[in-house]
N, C-alpha and C positions, 0 to 999 in steps of 0.2 A: 504493500500499499504506499502511496505517496505521502510526503510530508508537506505541511504548509509552512512556507518560508516567510512570505510577506502577504498580509492581507490588504485588500483594496489598492493594490499597486496599479491596476488598470481598471478601466471602466468596461464592464462586459456588456455585450449586445446579444439580444435573444437570437437563437438560431446558429450561434457560432460555438465552436469548440476551442478551448485554450489549453495549450500544453507547453512544456518545456523541452526543447530539442537537445540533441546530443551536445551542442556547443553551449547550452545554458541560456539560450535566448527564449523568451516567451513568444509563442507562435499562435496565430489565430487561423482557424479553418472553418469554412461553412459546413454544417452538419448535413450529412446525407440523410434523406428521409426514405424509408422503405415504403413500397406500395405505390409510389407514383412513377409510372412507366411512360415513356414517350410513346406517342401513337405512331405506328408505322404506316406509311403510304401503301395502299394495296397496288400490287403490280398487275397489269393487265397481261394475261397470257394468251397468245394467239393460238387458236385451235389448229392442230397439225392434221393434215389429211393422211389417211392411211396410205401406205405405200402400196403400189400396184405390183402384184406378183405375176411374173411371167409363168405361163403354163409349162410344166415339165412334161417333156416327151419321153415316153416309155420305150425302151429298147426292146426289140423282139428277139427272142432266143432262137438260134439256128440249130 
């Protein structure tokens, strides 16, 4: 668990996360919220026509 070094050293804003990085600086990052996903644009897929098959000729046995 972390220790409190100084109280009220910075003014905190709602929706932001504050942490001390490896160099000892206080950093601010916007908190990510789960459940809110970006809407994807639907792709229009062109219908493919079925490929025409050539008739297979049967060989006669001699």
